[in-house]
VEXTOR-613932 format. One record per residue (C-alpha): residue number from 1; residue in one letter; x, y, z. Coordinates in nm, 4 decimals. Layout:
N
NUM	A	X	Y	Z
...
END
This chain:
557
1	X	-0.9186	-2.6623	4.6826
2	X	-0.9943	-2.5405	4.3267
3	X	-1.3290	-2.6167	4.1594
4	X	-1.3442	-2.9270	3.9409
5	X	-1.4309	-2.8716	3.5748
6	X	-1.7442	-3.0869	3.5589
7	X	-2.0185	-3.0847	3.2972
8	X	-2.3538	-3.2447	3.2145
9	X	-2.2062	-3.5940	3.1624
10	X	-2.0421	-3.5963	3.5057
11	X	-2.3577	-3.4801	3.6801
12	X	-2.5641	-3.7391	3.4908
13	X	-2.3413	-4.0196	3.6193
14	X	-2.3688	-3.8871	3.9746
15	X	-2.7475	-3.8612	3.9523
16	X	-2.7737	-4.2199	3.8235
17	X	-2.5487	-4.3423	4.1021
18	X	-2.7435	-4.1681	4.3779
19	X	-3.0714	-4.2966	4.2315
20	X	-2.9318	-4.6518	4.2540
21	X	-2.8264	-4.5958	4.6148
22	X	-3.1732	-4.4847	4.7225
23	X	-3.3391	-4.7612	4.5152
24	X	-3.1308	-5.0261	4.6938
25	X	-3.2440	-4.8826	5.0262
26	X	-3.6093	-4.8998	4.9174
27	X	-3.5750	-5.2599	4.7957
28	X	-3.3939	-5.3650	5.1143
29	X	-3.6784	-5.2179	5.3207
30	X	-3.9065	-5.4998	5.2018
31	X	-3.6999	-5.7514	5.3956
32	X	-3.7105	-5.5523	5.7209
33	X	-3.9734	-5.6891	5.9596
34	X	-3.7863	-5.7148	6.2906
35	X	-3.5170	-5.5230	6.4754
36	X	-3.2667	-5.7999	6.3890
37	X	-3.3532	-5.7569	6.0200
38	X	-3.2868	-5.3829	6.0470
39	X	-2.9772	-5.3969	6.2672
40	X	-2.8167	-5.7318	6.1680
41	X	-2.9734	-5.8179	5.8290
42	X	-3.1467	-6.1163	5.9912
43	X	-2.8094	-6.3011	5.9797
44	X	-2.8933	-6.4168	5.6279
45	X	-2.6248	-6.2868	5.3878
46	X	-2.3744	-6.5002	5.1894
47	X	-1.9993	-6.4772	5.2484
48	X	-1.9110	-6.2986	4.9242
49	X	-2.1611	-6.0211	4.9995
50	X	-2.0459	-5.9744	5.3592
51	X	-1.6792	-6.0064	5.2537
52	X	-1.7023	-5.7250	4.9986
53	X	-1.9112	-5.5169	5.2392
54	X	-1.6495	-5.5803	5.5088
55	X	-1.3753	-5.4241	5.3002
56	X	-1.5985	-5.1593	5.1428
57	X	-1.7074	-5.0386	5.4871
58	X	-1.3400	-4.9633	5.5495
59	X	-1.2970	-4.7898	5.2128
60	X	-1.4244	-4.4614	5.3448
61	X	-1.2576	-4.1253	5.3872
62	X	-1.0074	-4.2844	5.6246
63	X	-0.8908	-4.5146	5.3479
64	X	-0.9212	-4.3017	5.0340
65	X	-0.8376	-3.9470	5.1398
66	X	-0.6491	-4.0501	5.4548
67	X	-0.4154	-4.3055	5.2979
68	X	-0.3542	-4.0838	4.9945
69	X	-0.2661	-3.8048	5.2374
70	X	-0.0345	-4.0461	5.4177
71	X	0.1218	-4.1445	5.0855
72	X	0.1964	-3.7800	5.0113
73	X	0.3164	-3.6961	5.3635
74	X	0.4938	-4.0188	5.4663
75	X	0.5607	-4.2068	5.1407
76	X	0.5463	-4.5771	5.0577
77	X	0.6005	-4.6693	5.4219
78	X	0.2223	-4.6209	5.4419
79	X	0.1879	-4.9804	5.3124
80	X	0.2516	-5.0800	5.6746
81	X	-0.1075	-4.9745	5.7434
82	X	-0.2159	-5.2571	5.5110
83	X	0.0385	-5.5387	5.5190
84	X	0.1215	-5.5119	5.8899
85	X	-0.1665	-5.3000	6.0134
86	X	-0.4619	-5.4829	5.8573
87	X	-0.4268	-5.8222	5.6880
88	X	-0.2813	-6.0217	5.9839
89	X	-0.5552	-5.8901	6.2130
90	X	-0.8253	-5.9709	5.9550
91	X	-0.6946	-6.3279	5.9375
92	X	-0.6930	-6.3503	6.3184
93	X	-1.0534	-6.2273	6.3287
94	X	-1.1658	-6.4921	6.0803
95	X	-0.9764	-6.7855	6.2279
96	X	-0.9868	-6.7142	6.6021
97	X	-1.2444	-6.4567	6.7067
98	X	-1.5440	-6.5102	6.4794
99	X	-1.6207	-6.8510	6.6365
100	X	-1.6597	-6.6682	6.9694
101	X	-1.8715	-6.3874	6.8285
102	X	-2.0960	-6.5884	6.5992
103	X	-2.1147	-6.9043	6.8067
104	X	-2.2303	-6.7132	7.1152
105	X	-2.5038	-6.5398	6.9069
106	X	-2.4121	-6.1989	7.0450
107	X	-2.5591	-5.9052	6.8550
108	X	-2.2669	-5.6696	6.9164
109	X	-1.9156	-5.6517	7.0596
110	X	-2.0357	-5.4775	7.3796
111	X	-2.2854	-5.7606	7.4332
112	X	-1.9958	-6.0078	7.4382
113	X	-1.8347	-5.7969	7.7120
114	X	-2.1608	-5.8015	7.9071
115	X	-2.1714	-6.1783	7.9060
116	X	-1.8004	-6.2151	7.9790
117	X	-1.7756	-5.9442	8.2465
118	X	-2.0536	-5.7315	8.3972
119	X	-2.2960	-5.4453	8.3168
120	X	-2.0412	-5.1764	8.4080
121	X	-1.7898	-5.3087	8.1512
122	X	-2.0676	-5.3433	7.8960
123	X	-2.2014	-4.9907	7.9424
124	X	-1.8554	-4.8302	7.9353
125	X	-1.7698	-5.0035	7.6084
126	X	-2.1096	-4.9269	7.4536
127	X	-2.0838	-4.5579	7.5394
128	X	-1.7224	-4.5160	7.4265
129	X	-1.7936	-4.7060	7.1040
130	X	-2.0954	-4.4847	7.0340
131	X	-1.8803	-4.1740	7.0791
132	X	-1.6037	-4.3156	6.8569
133	X	-1.8565	-4.4144	6.5879
134	X	-2.0048	-4.0672	6.5505
135	X	-1.6592	-3.9070	6.5602
136	X	-1.5499	-4.1402	6.2787
137	X	-1.8735	-4.0715	6.0889
138	X	-1.7795	-3.7058	6.0929
139	X	-1.4564	-3.7858	5.9061
140	X	-1.6494	-3.9341	5.6156
141	X	-1.9042	-3.6521	5.6164
142	X	-1.6269	-3.3952	5.6017
143	X	-1.4630	-3.5811	5.3127
144	X	-1.7912	-3.5910	5.1195
145	X	-1.8333	-3.2191	5.1835
146	X	-1.4857	-3.1497	5.0403
147	X	-1.5849	-3.3207	4.7141
148	X	-1.9239	-3.1483	4.6908
149	X	-1.7575	-2.8153	4.7635
150	X	-1.5112	-2.8806	4.4784
151	X	-1.8037	-2.9798	4.2534
152	X	-2.0460	-2.6990	4.3219
153	X	-1.8565	-2.4407	4.5222
154	X	-2.1015	-2.4686	4.8093
155	X	-1.9918	-2.3684	5.1596
156	X	-1.8585	-2.6534	5.3721
157	X	-2.1552	-2.6598	5.6106
158	X	-2.4117	-2.6906	5.3302
159	X	-2.2056	-2.9661	5.1668
160	X	-2.1907	-3.1577	5.4973
161	X	-2.5678	-3.1404	5.5493
162	X	-2.6441	-3.2531	5.1925
163	X	-2.3971	-3.5415	5.2208
164	X	-2.5600	-3.6551	5.5448
165	X	-2.9013	-3.6565	5.3800
166	X	-2.8055	-3.9174	5.1193
167	X	-2.6579	-4.1573	5.3761
168	X	-2.9519	-4.1103	5.6085
169	X	-3.1965	-4.1967	5.3300
170	X	-3.0700	-4.5438	5.2462
171	X	-2.9802	-4.6539	5.6006
172	X	-3.3159	-4.5428	5.7432
173	X	-3.4978	-4.7185	5.4605
174	X	-3.3105	-5.0475	5.4447
175	X	-3.1172	-5.0766	5.7706
176	X	-2.8000	-5.2869	5.7666
177	X	-2.9088	-5.4774	5.4540
178	X	-2.9467	-5.1498	5.2659
179	X	-2.6034	-5.0410	5.3889
180	X	-2.4361	-5.3738	5.3009
181	X	-2.5831	-5.4101	4.9516
182	X	-2.4890	-5.0496	4.8811
183	X	-2.1384	-5.1207	5.0089
184	X	-2.1030	-5.4021	4.7532
185	X	-2.2103	-5.1629	4.4755
186	X	-1.9808	-4.8961	4.6165
187	X	-1.6821	-5.1332	4.6192
188	X	-1.6948	-5.1702	4.2398
189	X	-1.7683	-4.8010	4.1836
190	X	-1.4701	-4.7054	4.4013
191	X	-1.2359	-4.9347	4.2071
192	X	-1.3661	-4.8052	3.8711
193	X	-1.3158	-4.4480	3.9867
194	X	-0.9600	-4.4821	4.1195
195	X	-0.7951	-4.7055	3.8577
196	X	-0.7966	-4.4377	3.5801
197	X	-0.6459	-4.1807	3.8188
198	X	-0.3534	-4.4132	3.8974
199	X	-0.2894	-4.5228	3.5389
200	X	-0.3022	-4.1740	3.3861
201	X	-0.1087	-4.0212	3.6744
202	X	0.1725	-4.2766	3.6523
203	X	0.2005	-4.2260	3.2776
204	X	0.2206	-3.8496	3.3262
205	X	0.5144	-3.8710	3.5671
206	X	0.7117	-4.1229	3.3607
207	X	0.6027	-4.4509	3.5186
208	X	0.7187	-4.5957	3.8492
209	X	1.0846	-4.4996	3.7978
210	X	0.9885	-4.1474	3.7005
211	X	0.7688	-4.1181	4.0074
212	X	1.0536	-4.2301	4.2322
213	X	1.2926	-3.9802	4.0752
214	X	1.0527	-3.6851	4.1016
215	X	0.9590	-3.7539	4.4635
216	X	1.2964	-3.8485	4.6132
217	X	1.4685	-3.5473	4.4524
218	X	1.2545	-3.3134	4.6632
219	X	1.3812	-3.1846	4.9965
220	X	1.2619	-3.3969	5.2862
221	X	1.1332	-3.6811	5.0664
222	X	1.4519	-3.8835	5.0134
223	X	1.3071	-4.1824	5.2022
224	X	0.9570	-4.1691	5.0543
225	X	1.0160	-4.4988	4.8709
226	X	1.1595	-4.6919	5.1613
227	X	0.9435	-4.9023	5.3918
228	X	1.1859	-5.0089	5.6650
229	X	1.4998	-4.7948	5.6408
230	X	1.5398	-4.5388	5.9148
231	X	1.3339	-4.7346	6.1695
232	X	1.6147	-4.7904	6.4215
233	X	1.5065	-4.7366	6.7816
234	X	1.6656	-4.4245	6.9264
235	X	1.7606	-4.2705	6.5913
236	X	1.4610	-4.2991	6.3589
237	X	1.4383	-4.1102	6.0306
238	X	1.1546	-4.3086	5.8707
239	X	0.8377	-4.0984	5.8224
240	X	0.6434	-4.3416	6.0447
241	X	0.9095	-4.3580	6.3166
242	X	1.0845	-4.6612	6.4672
243	X	1.0105	-5.0312	6.4242
244	X	0.8669	-5.0722	6.7747
245	X	0.5968	-4.8182	6.6979
246	X	0.5270	-4.9729	6.3576
247	X	0.5245	-5.3382	6.4649
248	X	0.3816	-5.3178	6.8168
249	X	0.1808	-4.9951	6.8049
250	X	0.0383	-5.0220	6.4534
251	X	0.0797	-5.3897	6.3640
252	X	-0.0372	-5.5340	6.6948
253	X	-0.2344	-5.2954	6.9163
254	X	-0.4042	-5.0569	6.6705
255	X	-0.4522	-5.3151	6.3968
256	X	-0.5902	-5.5970	6.6088
257	X	-0.7847	-5.3492	6.8184
258	X	-0.9580	-5.2081	6.5106
259	X	-1.0216	-5.5180	6.3026
260	X	-1.1182	-5.7572	6.5814
261	X	-1.3161	-5.5387	6.8223
262	X	-1.4503	-5.2482	6.6123
263	X	-1.8168	-5.3325	6.5685
264	X	-1.8413	-5.1310	6.2459
265	X	-1.6397	-5.4159	6.0874
266	X	-1.7467	-5.7115	6.3029
267	X	-2.1130	-5.6287	6.2329
268	X	-2.0656	-5.7213	5.8659
269	X	-1.9410	-6.0678	5.9618
270	X	-2.2212	-6.1161	6.2175
271	X	-2.4763	-6.0552	5.9407
272	X	-2.3524	-6.3677	5.7536
273	X	-2.5912	-6.6615	5.7179
274	X	-2.3800	-6.9147	5.9138
275	X	-2.0515	-6.9466	6.1012
276	X	-1.8619	-7.0639	5.7942
277	X	-1.9680	-6.7513	5.6035
278	X	-1.8890	-6.5340	5.9074
279	X	-1.5373	-6.6786	5.9345
280	X	-1.4742	-6.6228	5.5633
281	X	-1.6050	-6.2644	5.5658
282	X	-1.2813	-6.0936	5.6846
283	X	-1.0687	-6.3484	5.4957
284	X	-1.2385	-6.2675	5.1644
285	X	-1.1937	-5.8988	5.2449
286	X	-0.8222	-5.9511	5.3096
287	X	-0.7437	-6.0196	4.9423
288	X	-0.8533	-5.6833	4.7979
289	X	-0.7038	-5.5184	5.1061
290	X	-0.3596	-5.6444	5.0017
291	X	-0.3715	-5.4555	4.6716
292	X	-0.5661	-5.1420	4.7664
293	X	-0.2405	-4.9496	4.8409
294	X	-0.1983	-4.9246	4.4645
295	X	-0.5186	-4.7179	4.4512
296	X	-0.4644	-4.5063	4.7613
297	X	-0.0955	-4.4596	4.8437
298	X	0.0263	-4.4276	4.4835
299	X	-0.2043	-4.1288	4.4088
300	X	-0.0586	-3.9545	4.7128
301	X	0.2917	-4.0063	4.5753
302	X	0.1847	-3.8814	4.2324
303	X	0.0339	-3.5727	4.3936
304	X	0.3586	-3.4874	4.5748
305	X	0.5474	-3.5380	4.2465
306	X	0.3362	-3.2933	4.0441
307	X	0.2500	-3.0459	4.3218
308	X	0.5482	-3.0319	4.5646
309	X	0.3721	-2.7643	4.7723
310	X	0.0850	-2.9919	4.8740
311	X	0.0421	-3.0020	5.2508
312	X	0.2341	-2.6782	5.3009
313	X	-0.0666	-2.4439	5.2947
314	X	-0.4120	-2.4525	5.4503
315	X	-0.5739	-2.4172	5.1071
316	X	-0.3942	-2.7265	4.9736
317	X	-0.3846	-2.9903	5.2515
318	X	-0.2604	-3.3459	5.2035
319	X	-0.6253	-3.4571	5.2086
320	X	-0.6754	-3.2961	4.8657
321	X	-0.4310	-3.5331	4.6875
322	X	-0.6865	-3.7490	4.5057
323	X	-0.9343	-3.4708	4.4134
324	X	-0.6363	-3.2757	4.2805
325	X	-0.5355	-3.5613	4.0477
326	X	-0.8927	-3.6169	3.9335
327	X	-0.9294	-3.2548	3.8298
328	X	-0.5923	-3.2539	3.6528
329	X	-0.6003	-3.5791	3.4590
330	X	-0.9529	-3.7093	3.4047
331	X	-1.1740	-3.6042	3.1118
332	X	-1.5432	-3.5397	3.1593
333	X	-1.7379	-3.8615	3.1944
334	X	-1.4428	-4.0395	3.3517
335	X	-1.4378	-3.7554	3.6054
336	X	-1.8019	-3.8315	3.6858
337	X	-1.7208	-4.1988	3.7478
338	X	-1.4262	-4.1048	3.9704
339	X	-1.6373	-3.8590	4.1679
340	X	-1.9057	-4.1237	4.2111
341	X	-1.6330	-4.3580	4.3370
342	X	-1.5112	-4.1041	4.5913
343	X	-1.8598	-4.0231	4.7151
344	X	-1.9350	-4.3963	4.7270
345	X	-1.6297	-4.4487	4.9484
346	X	-1.7294	-4.1779	5.1911
347	X	-2.0912	-4.2950	5.2024
348	X	-1.9776	-4.6532	5.2689
349	X	-1.7535	-4.5393	5.5519
350	X	-2.0192	-4.3256	5.7121
351	X	-2.2871	-4.5943	5.6671
352	X	-2.0627	-4.8412	5.8496
353	X	-2.0210	-4.6004	6.1402
354	X	-2.3894	-4.5072	6.1611
355	X	-2.5273	-4.8614	6.1194
356	X	-2.2973	-4.9937	6.3916
357	X	-2.3827	-4.6936	6.6134
358	X	-2.7573	-4.7562	6.5872
359	X	-2.7144	-5.1278	6.6682
360	X	-2.5010	-5.0664	6.9762
361	X	-2.7161	-4.7803	7.1022
362	X	-3.0444	-4.9664	7.0469
363	X	-2.9436	-5.3060	7.1864
364	X	-2.6677	-5.2232	7.4336
365	X	-2.7815	-4.8917	7.5789
366	X	-3.1513	-4.8319	7.5168
367	X	-3.2818	-5.1889	7.5480
368	X	-3.0546	-5.2921	7.8356
369	X	-3.0595	-4.9791	8.0518
370	X	-3.3390	-4.7394	7.9513
371	X	-3.6432	-4.9268	7.8128
372	X	-3.6417	-5.2991	7.8843
373	X	-3.8869	-5.5715	7.7779
374	X	-4.0619	-5.3795	7.5008
375	X	-4.2044	-5.5392	7.1807
376	X	-3.9583	-5.5940	6.8973
377	X	-4.1410	-5.3386	6.6813
378	X	-4.0566	-5.0759	6.9430
379	X	-3.6825	-5.1431	6.9102
380	X	-3.7124	-5.1421	6.5307
381	X	-3.8505	-4.7875	6.5509
382	X	-3.5846	-4.6888	6.8045
383	X	-3.3181	-4.8118	6.5605
384	X	-3.4550	-4.5861	6.2889
385	X	-3.4745	-4.2832	6.5185
386	X	-3.1212	-4.3454	6.6482
387	X	-2.9983	-4.3582	6.2878
388	X	-3.1234	-4.0019	6.2410
389	X	-2.9615	-3.8957	6.5687
390	X	-2.6295	-4.0542	6.4669
391	X	-2.6248	-3.8677	6.1363
392	X	-2.7126	-3.5357	6.3031
393	X	-2.4345	-3.5778	6.5613
394	X	-2.2008	-3.6812	6.2769
395	X	-2.2677	-3.3452	6.1137
396	X	-2.1291	-3.1770	6.4241
397	X	-1.8224	-3.4003	6.4448
398	X	-1.7464	-3.3330	6.0767
399	X	-1.6328	-2.9861	6.1767
400	X	-1.3831	-3.1407	6.4219
401	X	-1.2325	-3.3495	6.1396
402	X	-1.2099	-3.0417	5.9176
403	X	-0.9434	-2.9001	6.1498
404	X	-0.6879	-3.1714	6.0581
405	X	-0.4594	-3.1384	5.7543
406	X	-0.4225	-3.5194	5.7486
407	X	-0.7343	-3.7023	5.8685
408	X	-0.5339	-4.0228	5.9280
409	X	-0.3651	-3.8487	6.2207
410	X	-0.7080	-3.7695	6.3628
411	X	-0.8469	-4.1198	6.3173
412	X	-0.5388	-4.2933	6.4603
413	X	-0.5763	-4.0779	6.7707
414	X	-0.9345	-4.2011	6.8079
415	X	-0.8222	-4.5633	6.7654
416	X	-0.5567	-4.5308	7.0364
417	X	-0.8202	-4.3936	7.2755
418	X	-1.1001	-4.6408	7.2073
419	X	-0.9803	-4.9537	7.0256
420	X	-0.6455	-5.0262	7.1889
421	X	-0.7832	-5.0751	7.5449
422	X	-1.0696	-5.2943	7.4210
423	X	-0.8293	-5.5284	7.2445
424	X	-0.6170	-5.5716	7.5578
425	X	-0.9280	-5.6593	7.7587
426	X	-1.0521	-5.9002	7.4916
427	X	-0.7288	-6.0889	7.4424
428	X	-0.6774	-6.1421	7.8155
429	X	-1.0399	-6.2369	7.8825
430	X	-1.0614	-6.4828	7.5935
431	X	-0.7575	-6.6839	7.6992
432	X	-0.7504	-6.6419	8.0799
433	X	-1.0516	-6.7883	8.2591
434	X	-0.9524	-6.6232	8.5866
435	X	-1.0120	-6.2687	8.4489
436	X	-1.2769	-6.1148	8.6727
437	X	-1.5772	-5.8915	8.5899
438	X	-1.4398	-5.5796	8.7593
439	X	-1.0977	-5.6348	8.6045
440	X	-1.2556	-5.5863	8.2624
441	X	-1.4095	-5.2539	8.3600
442	X	-1.1006	-5.1276	8.5426
443	X	-0.8733	-5.2208	8.2531
444	X	-1.0846	-5.0393	7.9927
445	X	-1.0962	-4.7193	8.1980
446	X	-0.7221	-4.7337	8.2723
447	X	-0.6357	-4.7901	7.9066
448	X	-0.8514	-4.5002	7.7895
449	X	-0.7106	-4.2605	8.0480
450	X	-0.3555	-4.3770	7.9777
451	X	-0.3957	-4.3010	7.6059
452	X	-0.5446	-3.9553	7.6669
453	X	-0.2771	-3.8556	7.9207
454	X	0.0060	-3.9787	7.6992
455	X	-0.1362	-3.8169	7.3840
456	X	-0.1817	-3.4689	7.5280
457	X	0.0367	-3.4368	7.8389
458	X	0.3346	-3.6736	7.8164
459	X	0.4108	-3.7486	7.4509
460	X	0.4283	-3.3878	7.3209
461	X	0.6919	-3.3123	7.5878
462	X	0.9237	-3.5972	7.4821
463	X	1.1843	-3.4898	7.2251
464	X	1.2067	-3.8441	7.0829
465	X	0.8786	-3.7952	6.8956
466	X	1.0128	-3.4990	6.6984
467	X	1.2289	-3.5367	6.3834
468	X	1.5910	-3.5056	6.4870
469	X	1.4696	-3.4490	6.8452
470	X	1.4046	-3.0872	6.7460
471	X	1.1045	-2.9830	6.9564
472	X	1.0556	-2.6715	6.7440
473	X	0.9695	-2.8939	6.4460
474	X	0.6286	-3.0545	6.3860
475	X	0.5788	-3.3651	6.6002
476	X	0.5553	-3.7028	6.4220
477	X	0.1835	-3.7543	6.4870
478	X	0.1839	-4.1136	6.3634
479	X	0.4676	-4.2229	6.5926
480	X	0.2984	-4.0464	6.8842
481	X	-0.0253	-4.2341	6.8067
482	X	0.1560	-4.5689	6.7814
483	X	0.3206	-4.5263	7.1197
484	X	-0.0025	-4.3915	7.2658
485	X	-0.1713	-4.7158	7.1616
486	X	0.1063	-4.9193	7.3262
487	X	0.0625	-4.7187	7.6476
488	X	-0.3147	-4.7798	7.6382
489	X	-0.2656	-5.1540	7.5856
490	X	-0.0063	-5.1889	7.8633
491	X	-0.2094	-4.9786	8.1107
492	X	-0.5194	-5.1857	8.0394
493	X	-0.3327	-5.5173	8.0652
494	X	-0.1523	-5.4311	8.3907
495	X	-0.4660	-5.3049	8.5638
496	X	-0.6697	-5.6015	8.4361
497	X	-0.4193	-5.8508	8.5772
498	X	-0.3809	-5.6694	8.9108
499	X	-0.7565	-5.6327	8.9685
500	X	-0.8117	-5.9958	8.8645
501	X	-0.5732	-6.1142	9.1343
502	X	-0.7678	-5.9345	9.4104
503	X	-1.1289	-5.9872	9.2977
504	X	-1.3583	-6.2855	9.2524
505	X	-1.3908	-6.4500	8.9085
506	X	-1.7133	-6.5716	8.7495
507	X	-1.8118	-6.9383	8.7965
508	X	-1.6753	-7.1490	8.5109
509	X	-2.0239	-7.2482	8.3940
510	X	-2.1015	-6.8830	8.3168
511	X	-1.8064	-6.8674	8.0776
512	X	-1.9265	-7.1433	7.8449
513	X	-1.8670	-7.0406	7.4839
514	X	-1.6980	-6.7167	7.5892
515	X	-1.3466	-6.8350	7.6785
516	X	-1.1001	-7.0450	7.4829
517	X	-1.1224	-7.4065	7.5953
518	X	-1.4645	-7.3695	7.7638
519	X	-1.7210	-7.4840	7.5030
520	X	-2.0929	-7.4268	7.5431
521	X	-2.2613	-7.7707	7.5396
522	X	-2.6022	-7.6129	7.4742
523	X	-2.4885	-7.4201	7.1674
524	X	-2.4678	-7.7168	6.9320
525	X	-2.2504	-7.7236	6.6231
526	X	-2.2634	-7.3831	6.4498
527	X	-2.1440	-7.5529	6.1283
528	X	-2.4345	-7.7969	6.1317
529	X	-2.6272	-7.8160	5.8069
530	X	-2.3464	-7.6722	5.5941
531	X	-2.0955	-7.8783	5.3958
532	X	-1.7886	-7.6671	5.3288
533	X	-1.5967	-7.7187	5.0053
534	X	-1.2161	-7.7315	5.0199
535	X	-1.1647	-7.3860	4.8685
536	X	-1.3868	-7.2373	5.1386
537	X	-1.1505	-7.3461	5.4160
538	X	-1.0819	-7.0434	5.6425
539	X	-0.7280	-7.1678	5.7104
540	X	-0.6529	-7.1979	5.3380
541	X	-0.7842	-6.8458	5.2729
542	X	-0.6111	-6.6970	5.5757
543	X	-0.2660	-6.8431	5.5244
544	X	-0.2778	-6.7712	5.1502
545	X	-0.3420	-6.4038	5.2284
546	X	-0.0542	-6.3975	5.4782
547	X	0.1775	-6.5613	5.2238
548	X	0.0947	-6.2967	4.9632
549	X	0.1651	-6.0205	5.2154
550	X	0.5024	-6.1764	5.2997
551	X	0.6045	-6.1899	4.9322
552	X	0.5006	-5.8286	4.8663
553	X	0.6753	-5.7094	5.1830
554	X	1.0020	-5.8649	5.0633
555	X	0.9638	-5.7075	4.7170
556	X	0.9041	-5.3592	4.8579
557	X	1.1433	-5.3822	5.1516
END
């Protein structure tokens, strides 16, 4: 990617931004006295803070570079990742699952599995989540390195190490509070950085109609402005494949698996000051999520309009869509703000991965299996050390991410391996009291293995996943990932049910507060002491968000 033409004004803005980031970490450190303060913010944050942090934590490289790359490679059908693949699951998390998480006072998603199943299920999930977290952290590190390389011309490895240093500084200082307050700042910086790129870019290509004309006139991009056409099963031509993959693979398994069981997101809601705030956290985040495609997918379309060769060479991958537009259209000063926005996005994404990794490793692996019954100060120090370890391992995984032209393909593969099986286990265990401890473990292992086998051994040998069934062409990686997630979910569900039928369930009293319809009489009312105003109703927020998605889906059908 070519160097960006930056000057003193741009660097001044970046220096001010990074100084603010570190200062927030230092200020947040004052409130850290216990391991819960460091790893869960003491469960003291208001809903608007956790709601913005919830969405900002997702606005990392996966969202900014990845969705822009998807916009360039697959077109406007990428909105399915938002309107089908995010918002419904966020509403489900707020209305259905947060009462289980928050009401049971669990400190992590794996801890819920420990209480619902057994130590084997708990340890498997904790270990696989830890691996997934550092692999995802590497995506954001790589993205930050791409920007720094474009800024300064540094080699990729130096850029990755420098990027890691900034994230490490404010998480180690302020823990989850430092990460969350920075994520709120980063949310506004990201928006301020991307809006000018979209406005100027659209004007340059002749507005929305001009963009459509320039993109659809190119070979292979005739359907780039269609969301549902070409999704017929058996004869798909849509860039994302058929409707079964989109609706079931993306909209159900991957989406619900990510938003409802991925602790990097759930952790933000668990840091809220009460259950009402926890329920509203993903619902507040759903509203900006609805409109973020305008800041991520549209730049990808603009990039393909002005540089038709993007994605066709190693030196100009789809991931470079947004940096390319920034360098082309933004004057100095505005370029500095946009760069700060991009770096903010990648730092937010990596901070979410690392802060959730240190919580799960400290509580669910170290405290439960390696060093039990130590003073709280000991686990606080472990959390800080594990943060350093997570960042160092993330540096290594960044080089894995660098091998993908479109990092969304990489991240969706990870989700099908790790998130899809967990969701199947969760949904069965929450609504079926009979589900047994060893069924949970067996299902998770079966789902993971099913996804891996399908992704690398079965799927690539099926002509259906290639455009026009031409196996000499490039495989549709997104469709393969969607079906891989379905395979993982089905394998997990079938094995869970079969093992449940031949093994002994837990006594009903041990399931109090963990299964739908089995309340915990000792838990009390989690809403006690808080009078909720009508506009704070989770149902009102949730169904309003779903209504807006329905309207937009009809407009852009």
